[in-house]
C-alpha positions as CSV (number, residue, x, y, z in Angstrom):
1,M,122.5,97.7,87.2
2,D,123.9,95.1,84.7
3,D,127.3,95.1,86.4
4,R,125.7,94.6,89.8
5,R,123.5,91.9,88.4
6,Q,126.4,90.0,87.0
7,C,128.3,90.4,90.2
8,Y,125.4,89.0,92.1
9,K,125.2,86.1,89.7
10,D,128.9,85.4,90.2
11,I,128.5,85.4,93.9
12,Q,125.5,83.2,93.7
13,L,127.4,80.6,91.6
14,D,130.4,80.9,94.0
15,V,128.2,80.2,97.0
16,I,126.7,77.1,95.3
17,Q,130.2,75.8,94.4
18,N,131.5,76.3,97.9
19,L,128.5,74.5,99.3
20,Q,128.4,71.4,97.1
21,G,131.2,71.7,94.5
22,I,134.3,69.4,94.2
23,K,136.3,71.6,96.5
24,A,133.6,71.5,99.2
25,C,133.2,67.7,98.9
26,G,137.0,67.4,99.1
27,I,137.1,69.3,102.4
28,Y,134.2,67.3,103.8
29,M,136.0,64.0,103.0
30,L,139.3,65.3,104.5
31,V,137.4,66.2,107.7
32,F,135.8,62.8,107.7
33,F,139.1,61.0,107.5
34,I,140.6,63.2,110.2
35,G,138.0,61.8,112.5
36,F,139.6,58.3,112.1
37,V,143.1,59.4,113.1
38,Q,144.1,57.7,116.3
39,M,145.1,60.1,119.1
40,F,148.3,59.5,121.2
41,W,146.3,59.0,124.4
42,E,144.2,56.1,122.9
43,K,145.3,52.7,124.1
44,E,143.0,50.8,121.8
45,Y,141.4,51.9,118.6
46,N,137.6,52.2,118.8
47,W,136.0,52.1,115.4
48,S,132.5,53.1,116.7
49,Y,133.9,56.1,118.5
50,H,135.9,57.3,115.5
51,F,133.0,56.9,113.1
52,T,130.8,59.0,115.4
53,L,133.6,61.6,115.7
54,A,134.2,61.7,111.9
55,F,130.5,62.0,111.2
56,S,130.1,64.8,113.8
57,L,133.0,66.7,112.4
58,V,131.5,66.6,108.9
59,V,128.2,67.8,110.2
60,V,129.8,70.7,112.1
61,T,131.9,71.7,109.0
62,V,128.8,71.6,106.7
63,I,126.8,73.8,109.1
64,I,129.6,76.3,109.5
65,N,130.2,76.4,105.8
66,L,126.5,76.8,105.1
67,L,125.9,79.6,107.6
68,T,129.0,81.5,106.5
69,R,128.2,81.2,102.7
70,I,124.5,81.9,103.1
71,K,125.2,85.0,105.2
72,G,127.6,86.3,102.5
73,Y,124.9,85.6,99.9
74,V,122.2,87.5,101.9
75,D,124.5,90.4,102.6
76,T,125.3,90.7,98.9
77,Y,121.7,90.6,97.9
78,K,120.8,93.4,100.4
79,D,123.8,95.5,99.5
80,R,123.8,95.3,95.7
81,L,120.5,94.0,94.3
82,L,117.8,95.0,96.8
83,P,118.4,98.8,96.6
84,N,118.0,98.5,92.8
85,L,114.7,96.6,93.2
86,L,113.4,99.2,95.6
87,G,114.5,102.0,93.3
88,M,111.6,101.3,91.0
89,F,109.2,102.6,93.7
90,G,110.8,106.0,94.0
91,E,112.7,107.5,97.0
92,L,113.1,104.4,99.2
93,V,116.2,104.0,101.3
94,F,117.0,100.5,102.5
95,I,118.4,100.2,106.0
96,P,120.0,96.9,107.0
97,N,119.5,95.2,110.3
98,P,120.9,97.5,113.0
99,G,120.6,94.8,115.7
100,L,119.4,95.0,119.3
101,F,118.5,98.3,120.9
102,L,117.7,98.9,124.6
103,E,116.1,102.2,125.4
104,A,118.8,103.1,127.9
105,N,121.5,102.6,125.4
106,I,120.1,104.6,122.4
107,K,121.5,107.9,123.5
108,K,125.0,106.4,123.7
109,L,124.9,105.2,120.1
110,P,126.9,107.1,117.4
111,E,124.7,109.2,115.1
112,V,125.1,106.9,112.2
113,R,123.7,103.9,114.1
114,K,121.1,106.0,115.9
115,S,119.7,107.0,112.5
116,K,119.1,103.3,111.8
117,F,116.6,103.2,114.7
118,L,113.7,103.8,112.4
119,I,110.7,104.0,114.7
120,P,111.5,105.4,118.2
121,Y,110.0,104.1,121.4
122,S,108.0,107.3,121.8
123,V,105.9,106.5,118.7
124,Y,104.9,103.1,120.1
125,N,104.3,104.4,123.7
126,K,102.2,107.3,122.6
127,S,100.0,105.1,120.4
128,S,98.1,103.7,123.4
129,L,98.1,100.3,121.7
130,F,99.7,98.5,124.6
131,M,99.2,98.8,128.4
132,Y,103.0,98.5,129.1
133,N,105.8,101.0,128.5
134,I,107.9,99.6,125.7
135,N,111.6,99.6,126.5
136,Y,112.9,96.7,124.5
137,N,113.2,96.6,120.7
138,K,115.0,94.2,118.4
139,N,114.9,95.7,114.9
140,G,115.3,93.8,111.6
141,D,115.8,95.3,108.2
142,G,113.8,98.4,107.3
143,L,113.4,101.2,104.9
144,T,112.4,104.8,104.9
145,G,110.8,106.9,102.1
146,K,108.6,109.7,101.1
147,L,105.5,109.7,98.9
148,E,103.7,113.0,98.1
149,N,103.7,114.8,101.5
150,Y,103.9,111.6,103.6
151,K,107.2,110.4,105.1
152,F,107.1,106.8,106.3
153,Q,109.3,104.1,107.9
154,I,108.8,100.4,107.8
155,C,110.8,97.7,109.6
156,E,110.8,94.1,110.7
157,T,110.7,94.3,114.5
158,K,110.1,92.5,117.8
159,F,109.5,94.7,120.8
160,G,108.2,94.5,124.4
161,W,109.1,95.5,127.9
162,K,111.4,94.2,130.6
163,K,111.8,94.9,134.2
164,K,114.9,96.7,135.5
165,N,116.5,93.5,136.9
166,S,115.1,91.1,134.4
167,F,117.1,89.5,131.6
168,I,114.1,88.1,129.7
169,P,111.7,90.7,128.1
170,A,108.0,90.1,127.7
171,I,107.4,90.3,123.9
172,L,104.3,92.3,123.1
173,F,104.6,92.3,119.3
174,R,106.5,90.5,116.5
175,G,106.1,91.4,112.9
176,I,106.1,94.4,110.5
177,A,105.8,98.0,111.9
178,L,104.8,100.8,109.6
179,N,104.9,104.5,110.8
180,I,103.5,107.2,108.6
181,N,104.1,110.9,109.3
182,L,100.9,112.8,108.5
183,P,101.2,116.3,107.1
184,A,98.6,117.6,109.5
185,E,97.6,116.7,113.1
186,V,94.4,114.8,113.9
187,T,92.4,116.1,116.8
188,S,91.3,112.8,118.2
189,K,93.0,109.5,118.7
190,I,91.7,106.5,116.7
191,L,92.6,102.9,117.7
192,I,92.1,99.6,115.8
193,L,92.6,96.6,117.9
194,P,92.1,92.8,117.3
195,K,89.2,91.2,119.0
196,N,90.0,88.6,121.7
197,C,93.5,90.0,122.3
198,D,95.3,90.4,125.6
199,I,94.6,94.1,125.7
200,N,91.6,95.3,127.7
201,E,89.0,97.6,126.1
202,P,90.6,101.1,126.2
203,E,89.1,103.5,128.7
204,K,87.8,106.9,127.5
205,Y,87.2,105.5,124.1
206,D,83.9,104.8,122.3
207,L,83.5,101.6,120.2
208,L,82.4,102.6,116.7
209,D,79.7,100.7,115.0
210,I,81.4,100.4,111.6
211,K,81.0,97.2,109.5
212,Y,83.3,96.1,106.8
213,V,83.1,92.4,105.8
214,G,86.3,90.5,106.6
215,F,87.8,93.2,108.8
216,T,85.4,94.4,111.5
217,D,84.5,90.8,112.3
218,K,88.0,90.4,113.7
219,H,88.9,93.9,114.8
220,N,87.3,96.7,116.9
221,I,87.6,100.4,116.1
222,Y,87.7,103.0,118.9
223,V,87.7,106.8,119.0
224,E,88.3,109.1,121.9
225,K,85.2,110.1,123.8
226,E,83.8,113.7,123.8
227,V,85.3,114.5,120.4
228,S,84.7,117.8,118.7
229,D,83.2,118.5,115.2
230,C,86.8,118.6,113.8
231,A,87.5,115.2,115.4
232,L,84.4,113.8,113.7
233,L,85.8,115.0,110.4
234,D,89.0,113.1,111.2
235,V,87.0,109.9,111.9
236,Q,85.1,110.3,108.6
237,K,88.3,110.9,106.7
238,F,90.1,107.8,107.9
239,L,87.4,105.3,108.7
240,N,85.8,104.8,105.3
241,R,85.6,102.1,102.8
242,H,88.8,103.1,101.0
243,F,90.9,103.1,104.3
244,L,89.6,99.7,105.5
245,E,89.9,98.2,102.0
246,R,93.6,99.2,101.8
247,L,94.2,98.1,105.4
248,M,92.8,94.7,104.4
249,N,95.1,94.6,101.4
250,L,98.1,95.2,103.7
251,L,97.0,92.3,105.9
252,N,96.7,90.0,102.9
253,S,100.0,91.1,101.3
254,F,102.0,90.5,104.4
255,Y,100.1,87.3,105.4
256,A,99.4,89.0,108.7
257,K,97.1,87.3,111.3
258,R,95.9,90.6,112.7
259,V,96.7,94.3,112.8
260,F,97.1,97.0,115.5
261,C,96.6,100.6,114.3
262,S,96.8,104.0,116.0
263,I,96.2,107.4,114.5
264,Y,97.2,110.3,116.8
265,E,98.7,113.8,116.5
266,N,100.6,113.6,113.2
267,Q,101.4,109.9,113.3
268,M,99.8,106.7,112.0
269,V,101.2,103.5,113.5
270,I,100.3,100.2,111.8
271,L,101.6,96.9,113.3
272,L,101.1,93.8,111.2
273,E,101.5,90.6,113.3
274,T,103.3,88.1,111.0
275,R,106.2,85.8,110.9
276,N,106.6,86.6,107.2
277,I,110.0,88.3,106.4
278,L,110.0,91.3,104.1
279,F,113.5,91.7,102.8
280,E,115.0,88.1,102.6
281,P,116.5,87.1,99.3
282,P,115.0,84.6,96.8
283,S,116.2,81.0,96.7
284,L,119.9,80.5,96.1
285,Y,119.2,78.1,93.3
286,K,116.8,80.3,91.3
287,D,117.9,82.4,88.3
288,I,118.2,86.1,89.2
289,E,116.4,86.8,85.9
290,D,113.2,85.0,87.1
291,I,111.0,87.9,88.0
292,K,108.4,85.6,89.6
293,Q,110.5,85.2,92.7
294,Y,110.3,89.0,93.4
295,T,106.5,89.0,93.2
296,P,106.0,88.8,97.0
297,L,108.3,91.7,97.7
298,Y,106.7,93.7,94.9
299,N,103.2,93.0,96.2
300,K,104.2,94.1,99.8
301,I,105.8,97.3,98.8
302,T,103.0,98.1,96.3
303,S,100.4,97.6,99.0
304,I,102.3,100.1,101.3
305,M,102.6,102.7,98.5
306,T,98.9,102.4,97.4
307,F,97.9,102.7,101.1
308,I,99.9,105.9,101.5
309,E,98.8,107.3,98.1
310,M,95.2,106.8,99.1
311,F,95.4,109.6,101.6
312,N,95.5,112.2,98.9
313,K,92.3,110.8,97.4
314,L,90.3,110.0,100.6
315,A,86.7,111.1,100.6
316,F,85.6,113.1,103.7
317,D,82.2,111.5,103.9
318,L,81.7,108.2,105.8
319,P,79.8,105.8,103.6
320,D,76.3,105.0,104.9
321,N,76.9,101.3,104.5
322,P,80.6,100.4,104.3
323,S,79.9,96.7,104.3
């Protein structure tokens, strides 16, 4: 870890020097002076034109240098430091951004890249959270892991649907997706949907009269109609104070505006609508030893782990007054 940390420090310093050091300033000045060189096709020298050209060349050079160096810094953080930070939570495997996936192209991918497709389309489409068939997905970074008997995947994602001849997809969700593989199947489907969203009230579902301050005033909870006694046990197991409290903690940790959740078969899908990025590195100019800058990442991962850990401790009786 110390070798990797020192290597990360060296790269951090190298990036800063290449952005604003003497060498970088020298390159910017050289590019600026090049902008004043008179070209052979010019009949008269135009100071205004050359000043604008010189300034534009410097701006373009700075932007290219910035993007190139920052990308190298981010890649190094994700390759060398982030896996060690995640290691403190147990068996977590970080999977870097695999890029854009279209449903029709997934089968053509090599197995190595296909494995990076953390949450398949079928999980989203079976969840009944959206009215449209999802066939477009642009994944960001993600991770996979296991805690007790629960395997899970989490990723930054943006997904939606697009018509066959359309180039622009309709985005249905943008944020953090969490998929938990339950060790046993549930006998009824449970949905949690935001109030006042674009999704119509689901058919063949009953709206449950469950109150939890700060959550049920913004979200509705549904369960399939004509459920059996076993299904009622599933409802009581999941929809209690502990579950809703941990779900609220997830919302707050990720600064999410709202949440979509579906529990069906042996899957739990949680979609946190947020622009907050999970795996981006701390500031380039902060000391790597300053642990405060890792607090947001720590809080987010901890909220996920405590949420999953809760399932082994869930009470099977629904509280009389969860509010």
